[in-house]
N, C-alpha and C positions, 0 to 999 in steps of 0.2 A: 305838577298839576296846577299849582297856584302861582306859578311864575316867580316874581320877585317879592311876593307878600311874605312878610315875617310874622312872627307869633303875635306881636302887638297889633299889627294892622288887621289880622284876622279877628282878634278879640274885639277891636273897635267896630268892625263890620257886624260881628255877631251881636254886639250890644245895640247897635242902631236897628238891626232887624228885630231884635227883641222889643225895643221901644215902639217900633212901627206896628208890629202885628200882635204883640202881647204873647205871654207864655202859653195861653190856652190854645191859640190858633197855630202855633208852630208845628205841633204834631200833625194837624190837619194838612197844612201846607206841605210838609215833608211826605206824607202819605200820598197826596194827590200828585206831587211831583214824581214820586217813585212809580206810581201807576202809569203816568204819562210816558215816562222813559221806557218802561216795560212794553207798553203798547207800541211805541215807536220802533223799538228793536224787533218786536214780533212782526210788524208789518214790513220792516226792512228786509228781514229774512225771507218773508213770503214773496216779496217782489224779486229778490235775488234768485230764489228757487224757480220762479216763473221765467225769469230771463235765461236761466241755465237750460230749462226745458226747451224754450223757443230757439235759442241760439246754439245748441249743443255742437253741431258740426260746423256751423257757420263761423263760430268764434275761432276755431282752430284754423280754418281756411284763411280768415282775414289776418291772423297772426303770422302765418307763413308768407302771405303776400307782403306784409309790412317788412318782414325780415329780408325778403328778396329785393324790395325797393330800397332798403337801407344799404344793401350790398352794392346795388347799382349806383347809388348816389355817392358812395365813398370815392374819393379821388384815387386814381391808380398811380403808382410810383414808376 
């Protein structure tokens, strides 16, 4: 998740964030960040549901058309 960040690098980043925002504001920032992520996930699921409703049979037809096109594009031996 954090790539190549080790324990010391994460502690230094945490210390800098603590200095910038202060200990009192960190819970506020974490809470608002969590709310934002939850809202984003909820709206993403909503949009996915709407797309599934709209493209129900269209999506399967386009997939089969793509498979046929791939078969035709393959070189024959």
